[in-house]
C-alpha positions as CSV (number, residue, x, y, z in Angstrom):
1,M,38.6,31.3,67.8
2,T,37.3,34.6,66.4
3,K,35.8,37.3,68.5
4,K,32.4,36.8,66.8
5,S,32.3,33.1,67.4
6,S,33.3,33.7,71.0
7,I,30.5,36.1,71.6
8,I,28.0,33.7,69.9
9,N,29.2,30.9,72.3
10,I,28.7,33.1,75.3
11,D,25.2,34.0,74.2
12,L,24.3,30.4,73.7
13,L,25.9,29.4,77.0
14,L,23.8,31.9,78.8
15,V,20.6,30.5,77.3
16,V,21.6,27.0,78.2
17,I,22.5,28.0,81.8
18,H,19.1,29.6,82.2
19,M,17.3,26.6,80.8
20,A,19.1,24.7,83.6
21,F,17.9,27.3,86.1
22,G,14.3,26.6,85.1
23,F,14.7,22.9,85.9
24,L,16.6,23.5,89.2
25,M,13.9,25.9,90.5
26,L,11.4,23.1,90.6
27,N,13.0,22.6,94.0
28,R,11.8,25.2,96.4
29,T,15.0,25.2,98.4
30,M,17.1,25.7,95.3
31,S,14.8,28.5,94.2
32,K,15.2,30.3,97.5
33,S,18.9,29.8,97.4
34,L,19.1,31.3,93.8
35,N,17.1,34.3,94.9
36,L,19.3,35.1,97.8
37,L,22.4,34.5,95.7
38,L,21.0,36.8,93.0
39,F,20.5,39.6,95.6
40,A,24.0,39.2,97.2
41,V,25.9,39.0,93.9
42,A,24.0,41.9,92.3
43,F,24.4,44.1,95.4
44,I,28.1,43.4,95.8
45,S,28.6,43.9,92.0
46,I,27.0,47.3,92.1
47,L,29.0,48.4,95.2
48,A,32.4,47.0,93.9
49,K,32.1,48.6,90.5
50,K,30.4,51.8,91.8
51,N,27.8,51.4,89.0
52,K,30.4,52.4,86.5
53,N,28.9,50.3,83.7
54,Q,25.2,50.5,84.7
55,E,25.3,47.4,86.8
56,A,22.3,48.7,88.8
57,L,20.3,48.9,85.6
58,Y,21.3,45.4,84.4
59,W,20.6,43.7,87.6
60,S,17.3,45.4,88.1
61,A,16.3,44.3,84.6
62,Y,17.2,40.7,85.6
63,V,15.1,40.9,88.7
64,V,12.1,42.2,86.7
65,G,12.4,39.3,84.3
66,S,12.7,36.8,87.1
67,E,10.1,38.1,89.5
68,V,7.1,35.9,88.6
69,L,9.4,32.9,88.2
70,F,10.6,33.3,91.8
71,R,7.0,33.8,93.0
72,M,5.6,30.7,91.3
73,S,8.5,28.6,92.5
74,K,8.1,29.9,96.0
75,G,11.7,31.2,96.1
76,L,11.0,34.7,97.6
77,I,11.7,35.7,101.2
78,F,8.4,37.7,101.0
79,Y,6.0,38.4,98.2
80,E,7.1,42.0,97.4
81,F,10.9,41.3,97.7
82,P,11.7,41.8,93.9
83,K,10.3,45.4,94.2
84,Y,12.6,46.0,97.1
85,M,15.5,44.5,95.3
86,V,15.0,46.8,92.3
87,F,14.6,49.8,94.6
88,I,17.7,49.0,96.5
89,F,19.8,48.4,93.4
90,L,18.8,51.6,91.7
91,F,19.0,53.7,94.8
92,T,22.5,52.3,95.6
93,G,23.6,52.9,92.0
94,L,22.4,56.4,92.1
95,I,24.2,57.5,95.2
96,I,27.6,55.7,94.7
97,E,28.2,56.4,91.0
98,K,30.9,59.1,90.5
99,K,29.1,60.9,87.7
100,R,26.3,63.0,89.2
101,H,22.9,62.4,87.6
102,E,20.1,64.9,87.2
103,I,17.0,64.0,89.2
104,S,13.8,65.5,88.1
105,P,11.8,67.3,90.8
106,V,8.6,66.1,89.1
107,F,9.2,62.5,90.4
108,I,10.0,63.7,93.9
109,I,6.7,65.6,93.9
110,Y,5.0,62.5,92.5
111,I,6.1,60.4,95.4
112,L,5.1,63.1,97.9
113,L,1.6,63.3,96.3
114,L,1.2,59.5,96.6
115,L,1.9,59.7,100.4
116,V,-1.0,62.2,100.9
117,G,-3.6,59.4,100.4
118,I,-2.3,57.5,103.5
119,A,-3.8,60.1,105.8
120,F,-7.3,59.2,104.5
121,T,-6.9,55.4,104.8
122,E,-9.6,53.6,106.6
123,I,-8.9,49.9,107.1
124,P,-11.3,47.8,109.3
125,Y,-10.0,46.0,112.4
126,P,-8.1,43.6,112.6
127,E,-6.7,44.2,109.1
128,S,-3.2,45.8,108.9
129,I,-3.0,49.4,107.7
130,R,0.8,49.0,107.1
131,T,0.3,45.8,104.9
132,N,-2.4,47.4,102.8
133,V,-0.6,50.7,102.3
134,I,2.7,48.8,101.3
135,F,0.8,46.5,98.9
136,N,-0.8,49.4,97.1
137,L,2.1,51.9,97.1
138,S,5.2,49.7,96.7
139,G,4.7,49.6,92.9
140,P,4.0,53.3,92.4
141,I,6.9,54.4,94.7
142,L,9.2,52.0,92.8
143,L,8.1,53.7,89.6
144,G,9.2,57.0,91.1
145,M,12.6,55.5,92.0
146,C,13.0,54.0,88.5
147,A,12.1,57.3,86.9
148,M,14.5,59.3,89.1
149,Y,17.3,56.9,88.2
150,L,16.6,56.8,84.4
151,Y,15.3,60.3,83.7
152,K,17.6,61.9,81.1
153,R,20.2,59.1,81.7
154,E,22.0,58.8,78.4
155,L,22.3,55.2,77.3
156,S,23.5,53.7,74.0
157,K,21.2,51.4,71.9
158,E,23.8,48.6,72.7
159,T,23.2,49.2,76.4
160,V,19.4,49.1,76.0
161,L,19.6,45.8,74.1
162,K,22.0,44.3,76.7
163,M,19.6,45.4,79.4
164,L,16.7,43.7,77.5
165,K,18.8,40.5,77.3
166,Y,19.2,40.6,81.1
167,M,15.5,40.8,81.4
168,G,14.8,38.1,78.8
169,L,17.2,35.4,80.1
170,P,15.1,34.5,83.2
171,I,12.0,34.4,81.0
172,I,13.7,31.4,79.3
173,S,14.1,29.8,82.7
174,M,10.4,30.5,83.3
175,V,9.1,28.7,80.2
176,V,11.3,25.7,81.1
177,Y,9.9,25.7,84.6
178,I,6.4,25.8,83.2
179,Y,7.1,23.0,80.8
180,F,7.9,20.7,83.6
181,K,5.0,21.8,85.8
182,V,2.3,21.5,83.2
183,P,0.8,18.0,82.7
184,D,-0.2,16.6,79.3
185,L,-2.6,19.0,77.6
186,R,-5.0,16.1,76.9
187,D,-5.5,15.8,80.7
188,I,-6.4,19.4,81.2
189,V,-10.0,20.7,81.1
190,F,-10.1,24.0,79.3
191,G,-12.9,26.6,79.7
192,G,-13.7,30.1,78.6
193,V,-11.4,31.6,81.3
194,S,-7.7,31.8,81.9
195,N,-6.1,28.6,83.0
196,R,-4.0,28.2,86.1
197,V,-2.8,24.7,85.3
198,T,-1.2,25.7,82.0
199,S,0.3,28.7,83.7
200,G,2.5,26.4,85.8
201,G,0.2,26.4,88.8
202,Y,0.4,30.1,89.3
203,G,-1.8,33.2,88.5
204,P,-2.3,33.3,84.7
205,N,-2.5,37.1,84.6
206,Q,1.0,37.6,86.0
207,V,2.5,34.7,84.1
208,A,1.1,35.9,80.8
209,T,2.1,39.5,81.6
210,I,5.8,38.6,81.9
211,L,5.7,36.2,79.0
212,G,4.3,39.1,77.0
213,V,7.4,41.0,77.9
214,G,9.5,38.1,76.7
215,I,7.6,38.1,73.3
216,F,8.5,41.8,73.0
217,I,12.2,41.3,73.8
218,F,12.8,38.3,71.5
219,A,10.8,40.1,68.7
220,V,12.9,43.3,69.1
221,Y,16.1,41.3,68.8
222,L,14.9,39.8,65.5
223,I,13.6,43.1,64.2
224,V,16.9,45.0,64.8
225,S,18.9,42.0,63.3
226,K,20.6,41.1,66.6
227,R,21.0,37.6,68.0
228,F,19.7,36.9,71.5
229,S,21.0,33.3,71.6
230,G,23.7,33.7,68.9
231,F,21.6,31.9,66.2
232,F,18.8,33.3,64.1
233,I,16.8,30.0,64.0
234,L,17.1,29.4,67.7
235,D,15.9,33.0,68.4
236,V,12.9,32.3,66.2
237,L,12.1,29.1,68.0
238,I,12.4,30.8,71.4
239,L,10.0,33.5,70.2
240,I,7.5,30.9,68.9
241,Y,7.7,28.8,72.1
242,V,7.3,31.7,74.5
243,S,4.3,32.9,72.3
244,Y,2.8,29.4,72.6
245,R,3.2,29.3,76.3
246,T,1.5,32.7,76.5
247,L,-1.4,31.6,74.3
248,I,-1.9,28.4,76.3
249,T,-2.5,30.4,79.5
250,L,-5.7,31.8,77.9
251,S,-4.9,35.0,79.7
252,R,-5.2,37.8,77.1
253,G,-3.6,40.9,78.7
254,G,0.0,40.0,78.4
255,L,-0.2,38.8,74.8
256,I,-2.2,41.8,73.6
257,T,0.1,44.2,75.4
258,G,3.1,42.5,73.8
259,I,1.7,42.7,70.3
260,V,0.7,46.3,70.7
261,A,4.2,47.2,72.0
262,I,5.8,45.4,69.1
263,T,3.5,47.1,66.6
264,V,4.4,50.5,68.0
265,F,8.1,49.6,68.0
266,V,7.9,48.4,64.3
267,G,6.1,51.6,63.2
268,F,8.8,54.0,64.6
269,Y,11.7,51.7,63.8
270,F,11.0,51.2,60.1
271,L,10.1,54.9,59.7
272,S,13.8,55.5,60.7
273,R,15.1,53.0,58.1
274,K,15.6,53.1,54.4
275,N,13.6,50.6,52.2
276,T,10.8,50.7,54.8
277,V,8.3,48.9,52.5
278,F,10.6,46.0,51.9
279,H,11.4,45.5,55.5
280,L,7.8,45.7,56.6
281,F,6.8,43.1,54.0
282,K,9.6,40.8,55.1
283,Y,8.5,40.8,58.7
284,F,4.8,40.7,57.8
285,L,5.5,37.4,56.0
286,L,7.5,36.1,59.0
287,L,4.6,37.1,61.3
288,V,1.9,35.4,59.1
289,G,4.1,32.4,58.6
290,A,4.7,31.8,62.3
291,I,1.8,33.3,64.3
292,I,-1.2,32.0,62.4
293,P,-0.2,28.3,62.4
294,L,0.8,28.7,66.1
295,F,-2.6,30.2,66.9
296,L,-4.4,27.4,65.0
297,Y,-2.4,24.7,66.7
298,T,-3.0,26.1,70.2
299,A,-6.7,26.5,69.4
300,S,-6.8,22.8,68.5
301,A,-4.8,21.8,71.6
302,T,-7.4,23.7,73.8
303,N,-10.4,22.2,72.0
304,G,-11.3,25.6,70.6
305,M,-11.3,27.3,73.9
306,L,-8.5,29.7,72.8
307,I,-10.8,31.1,70.1
308,N,-13.7,31.3,72.5
309,R,-11.4,33.2,74.9
310,Y,-10.4,35.8,72.4
311,T,-13.9,36.2,71.0
312,N,-15.3,36.6,74.6
313,K,-17.3,33.4,74.6
314,N,-17.8,30.9,77.5
315,A,-17.1,27.2,77.2
316,R,-20.5,26.7,75.5
317,G,-19.8,29.3,72.9
318,V,-22.1,31.9,74.3
319,V,-20.9,35.5,74.2
320,K,-20.2,36.9,77.6
321,Q,-21.8,40.2,78.7
322,D,-18.5,41.4,80.3
323,V,-15.4,41.3,78.2
324,S,-13.2,42.3,81.1
325,A,-13.5,39.3,83.4
326,G,-15.1,41.4,86.1
327,R,-12.6,44.3,85.9
328,I,-15.3,46.8,84.6
329,E,-17.3,46.3,87.8
330,I,-14.3,47.1,89.9
331,F,-13.4,50.0,87.7
332,E,-16.9,51.5,88.1
333,N,-16.8,51.0,91.8
334,E,-13.5,52.9,92.0
335,L,-14.9,55.7,89.9
336,D,-17.8,55.9,92.4
337,G,-15.3,56.3,95.2
338,F,-13.8,59.2,93.2
339,L,-17.2,60.9,92.8
340,E,-18.0,60.4,96.5
341,N,-14.6,61.8,97.6
342,P,-13.3,63.9,94.7
343,F,-10.6,65.9,96.4
344,F,-8.5,63.3,98.4
345,G,-10.2,60.0,97.5
346,I,-11.2,57.3,99.9
347,G,-7.6,56.6,101.1
348,V,-4.9,54.2,100.1
349,G,-6.0,50.5,100.3
350,T,-9.5,51.4,101.3
351,G,-11.1,50.4,98.0
352,K,-10.7,46.7,98.6
353,Y,-12.9,46.9,101.7
354,K,-15.3,49.3,100.1
355,R,-16.1,46.6,97.6
356,I,-17.0,44.1,100.4
357,N,-19.9,46.4,101.4
358,E,-21.0,47.4,97.9
359,L,-20.2,44.4,95.7
360,G,-20.1,41.6,98.3
361,Y,-16.5,40.5,97.8
362,K,-13.0,41.6,98.6
363,V,-10.7,42.1,95.6
364,A,-7.7,44.3,94.9
365,S,-7.8,46.7,92.0
366,H,-6.7,45.5,88.6
367,N,-6.5,49.0,87.2
368,E,-4.0,51.5,88.5
369,M,-5.6,54.4,86.8
370,S,-9.0,53.9,88.5
371,R,-7.3,53.0,91.8
372,L,-5.4,56.4,91.7
373,L,-8.7,58.2,91.1
374,G,-10.7,56.3,93.7
375,E,-8.1,56.2,96.5
376,H,-6.3,59.5,95.8
377,G,-9.0,61.7,94.2
378,L,-7.9,64.8,92.2
379,I,-4.4,64.2,93.4
380,G,-4.5,60.9,91.6
381,L,-5.7,62.7,88.5
382,L,-2.7,65.1,88.8
383,I,-0.4,62.1,89.2
384,L,-1.7,60.5,86.0
385,F,-1.3,63.7,84.1
386,L,2.3,64.1,85.2
387,L,3.2,60.5,84.4
388,L,1.8,60.8,80.9
389,L,3.1,64.3,80.2
390,V,6.8,63.9,81.1
391,P,7.7,60.9,78.8
392,I,5.5,62.1,75.9
393,V,7.2,65.6,75.9
394,K,10.6,64.1,76.3
395,M,10.1,61.4,73.7
396,N,9.2,63.9,71.0
397,K,12.7,65.4,71.2
398,Q,14.3,62.0,70.4
399,P,15.0,60.6,66.9
400,L,12.6,58.1,65.4
401,E,14.7,55.0,66.2
402,S,14.9,56.1,69.9
403,R,11.2,56.7,69.9
404,A,10.7,53.1,68.8
405,Y,12.1,51.9,72.2
406,L,10.7,54.7,74.4
407,S,7.2,54.5,73.0
408,A,7.1,50.7,73.3
409,F,8.2,50.9,76.9
410,L,5.5,53.6,77.7
411,I,2.8,51.6,75.9
412,F,3.8,48.5,77.9
413,W,3.5,50.4,81.2
414,F,0.2,52.0,80.3
415,L,-1.5,48.8,79.1
416,T,-0.1,46.7,81.9
417,I,-1.4,49.0,84.7
418,N,-4.8,48.8,83.0
419,H,-5.2,45.1,83.3
420,S,-2.8,44.1,86.1
421,A,-2.3,47.3,88.1
422,M,1.2,47.5,89.8
423,R,1.4,44.0,91.2
424,L,4.7,43.5,89.5
425,A,7.9,45.5,89.4
426,M,7.9,45.3,85.6
427,P,5.5,48.3,84.8
428,A,7.4,50.6,87.2
429,F,10.7,49.6,85.6
430,L,9.4,50.0,82.0
431,Y,8.0,53.4,82.8
432,G,11.5,54.4,84.0
433,L,12.9,53.2,80.7
434,A,10.4,55.4,78.8
435,V,12.1,58.6,80.3
436,M,15.7,57.8,79.5
437,T,17.7,59.3,76.7
438,I,18.9,56.9,74.0
439,S,22.1,58.1,72.2
440,N,23.7,56.9,69.0
441,K,27.0,56.5,70.7
442,K,28.3,53.1,71.6
443,S,28.7,52.3,75.2
444,I,32.1,52.9,76.8
445,T,32.4,49.2,77.5
446,L,31.8,48.2,73.9
447,E,34.2,50.8,72.6
448,R,36.9,49.3,74.9
449,I,36.2,45.8,73.7
450,E,36.4,46.8,70.1
451,S,39.6,48.7,70.5
């Protein structure tokens, strides 16, 4: 057997194994067992190998890709466990690896600035201050950890693609899980809002957000002429099916974010290539030939509700006044909090209870930018400035092909926190990826294999 065919078989085997995982996780006990096994195996692997080959990064990527799957299959010990897993993996990798890594003081300052807002928190009795603070700051603090681990960390393009594969494999498990959870589409009543049933019985926003990441990953593999499963046709079919599952949720954020990230990636990537026009035309034909028929098929399967959803119409075809599904009202409420308390904000986690008095309902923020302003005041504005400045300045020093990856990761983080806040570990992790350094050197592991 040749080395090439062996690699192809391993890739295909991984895809098949993860399809099986998706079926097994229909059982809650099995899902919990797999989650605990994942944590144990990953942690032991990082310790045993002392993070010599970026084990902390790979396992963190895997957790990010599997987070929503474990949530929807009720396999987590507690809701925020994936964020803790990623934090533990990266922190452990950082302190045990032999090669010392530069940690930017900017991200230490960033975490300290976040903690200031706790002093101004006002949570009504009998609500838990600890629970509310952890819910609102676990994501932002994880972002700081991811950034400290990845800032100026030099990784090869092969390592980055391998990391994306780790993230993409559990997304294959996820679409298999959803396939078995969703009834016949003819039995589902579709409206002009996102659909929980077609999302596998879980929140459409989170499901579509992770599926959008999957669309990006599988598209990147096709664009750079690499094989995720080992076979081009199978990769195309995986991309089409994940796109279909994203569309059928009728949740727009994940799909739009994925498409924008792919567009940015394509722009920088093809600027770094020769025969740019030819390559762009080739992928444009592929896009038109696959996406348009898929969109039309899904629109038909949803009785036209998909088109209504993306044209901001309700089930009767009447244009809605609010294109944001209520997010604009929450956004404005948080800006009011900033104007009322411009220096230090209203305090971490307080915004949710402020909305009970002013809007008549309790809902967590969907926008991390407005949450930072409302709950942290001018400190939140400084935090946003630092988070945008560091990756943009660093990115401009990288070659065009590296910028394709870095800019796509940054865009994914920015758009995700504007429609889904920091509910998932994913935006924190992708922000960290946006501040790494991508080298043209092959990874040490690949060099050893080839030699």
